[in-house]
N, C-alpha and C positions, 0 to 999 in steps of 0.2 A: 840688888834681888836679881834672880835672874826669871825669865817667862817661859811657863811651858804652856803651848796652845794647843787644847782639844777640839779636835777637829770631829767629834761625834757627829755633830751640826750637818756637816757638809755630807755623812753618810745618810741621817735623815732625809736631808733632801733629793739625794739620789734615791734611792728607796720608796719617793712616794710614788714613783715613776715605775717603778720596776727596771730602772735601765743602767747606762753607765756614768752619768752626768749627774752633777758636778763629779768629776775624778776624785777622789779621796787622796789618792798618792800625790797627786799635783798639787792640792792643797796643800799635803806637807811641806810640800818645797819649795813653795812662795813662803809658809810660814818659817821655814828655817832662813831662805836668803833676806828677812825684813825681821829679822832681830829676835825671832824663837828660837830659847836656846835648848828643849826639846819638845819633843809632839805626844800626847797624852791621848790615848784610847780608851774606852770603855768598853771591854768585849763583853757585854750582856749574856747573863745565860736564856735569854729569849731572843737575841741576836737581832735587836729592831732596830740599828742601826750599824755600827759596826761589825762586820762579818769575818770569820775565820781569814779568810784568805786574802782581807787588809791587811792583817797583823803580820800574814806570812809575808805578805808583799812588801811593810813599810820595815820590816825588820830588816832586808834584804838592801834597801834604799835610800832609805835619808842617811842623812850625815850627821848630824848631831842624835840625839838619846831618845830610845821609844820608853815612855811610861805606859803600863798596862795597868787599867784600873780594872779590877775584878771581884766579884764575890768569892766566899769561900765553897769553892762548884770544884767537885774533883775532875773533870772534863777539862775545866780553862787552866787548874792546875796542869795541868799537861802539857797544854801548848804554853805554860811560862816556861815549863821545863826545857822545853822542844827549842823554842824561840831565845830563849835567853833574853828578855830584854833588860836593858840600862837598870830598871827598876819596876817594882809593879806597887800598886796602891790598895791595898784591901779596903774594900768598902760595904755595907749592906744591902741588898738588893729585895724590892719587892716588885712582886709582877704586875701589878697595877700602876704603880706609883710612874708622874710625868718624867720626875727627875729624882734623885738623889733627894731621900728628904730627911737626913739628919745622919750623927756619923756611928759607926760602929763601936755594938757594945762590946768594947774589948773586958770591961770588969767585970761583967757578968759570966765571959766563956771565956777567961783567961789562956785554962788551957786546950783549949779546942783551938785558940789562935795561933798558941807557941805550937800546937803539932802540925797545922796548914803550913806556918810559913814556914820551919827548918824546912825541909826539902827545898825549899825555892833560895832560902838562905845558901844553904851546903851547893848551891849551884851557882854561889857567885851574884845573885840578883840583891842587889838593895831592896829594901822592903819598908812600906813606911805604910802606917795606919792613919785612917782616915775618919779621926773624930770629933767630936763636938768638943768646946772649952771648957773641961771637966777637969777639976785636980783628979777626981777618982778614975778617969779612963784615964789620962795621962801617965800617972804612976802605975797601971795597970800595964803602960802600953811598955815600957820602959820595963818591965820584970818578962818580957816576950821573947826579946832577942832583935826587936825591928831597931832599925837605924833611924828612922823618920818618924816621925806624924807630920799628917794633915788636918791643918787644923779648919773645922766646917765654916765657913765664914757666912752662911746663909741669916743666922737671926741676926748678925750684925748688919750685912749689906738690908734685910727688911726693913732695919729700924733705923737707918740712916735719913738724917733730915730730921728725926723726932724725938720724943721726949725720950727715949730709952736707948739712943744711940752712944751714950757715954757707957751706962750699963754692959752692954754686950761688947762694946770696942774694950773694956779693962779685962772681960772676961777672957779673950784672947790674948791680950798683951801679958797678963797673969798667969795665963797657962802656957805661954812660949818661956818665959821666964823659968816658972816651974821645970819643964820638959830639957829644955840648956841645962839646968842644975842637975838633971838625974842622967845626963848625957845622949839625950836624943837631939837630932838638926830637927829643924821645923820647916813645914811647909802651910801655905796655905791656900785656900779656894772655895768657890763656890758663891755665885751670887754676884763676886767682883765683875765694878763697870768703871767707864771714863771717867763717873762723875765722885763714885765711893773710894777706889782703890788708894787716893793719896794716904790716907790714915796708916797703908799699911808701913811706909817709911817711920811710924813713932812706934812700932813694934823693932828693938834690937834683935837683931841675930837671923831674918826669914830668911831662909835661903831662896826658897822660888814660890811662886806665884802659878797657879793652874786656872787659867782660864778660857772658856771655850763661847758660852752662847753668846757673850757680848759683845766679845769678837769679829761672831759669824753675823751676829745682827747689821750692826755696823758696816759691815761688809759690804751689804745688798746693796747700800747707797754710796759706799765710798771707793769701793774692792778692797778686796783681802790686803793688797800689800802697803796699803796705807793703813787699814784697818789693825794690822798687827807693829808697824811701826809707831802708830800711835801709842799702843799700850805698850811696847817694847820701852817708848819714851819715858811717859807716866812714871814706870818704875826704877825707871833707873837714877 
């Protein structure tokens, strides 16, 4: 498995004071140098952490791959078409949420998703859909033209160490197997940390894990290089 490091919360800390520290670009460079195989950023409609100028600079400076998380917003679609990141991950977005609260409802808006991602696919950008590990969502995703799904691991992460852990884990495992049988590649992320990430090894064929909050939180105490190296080690 590969490790995509989400650096949104470096930007969150920077924006708390409205200055330039900590430097998002420097954070990306440290992540790359210590085992991150891609850099993930979520350019939200409300721009609460990552800003437009961040992604324009990242695409010019990072040596690995930029994975741009985005909602179905026309202005952000235009930015993606302009900068041409290696990949985009389409996510749902609510204005008042603290973090992404669930997967995209592809099954309920398949035609809209298909239409929205077509120009991105035509531009040569790999498209992933962030969905809950649900059979209907997986089957709908396979009909949109997207090459990847990213399974929302939030329910598993919340259940880890509790009675319903196995139920939530099997949902991920079964969704991944179904997706692969339909020709989709599979990533995963949300809520994964240094304690619960080891079970991702039990899911055959996972391509990349996208992890941010846990790494940046650990970095407060250990430094970012060690935090990334430790997570990269755990997922290899």
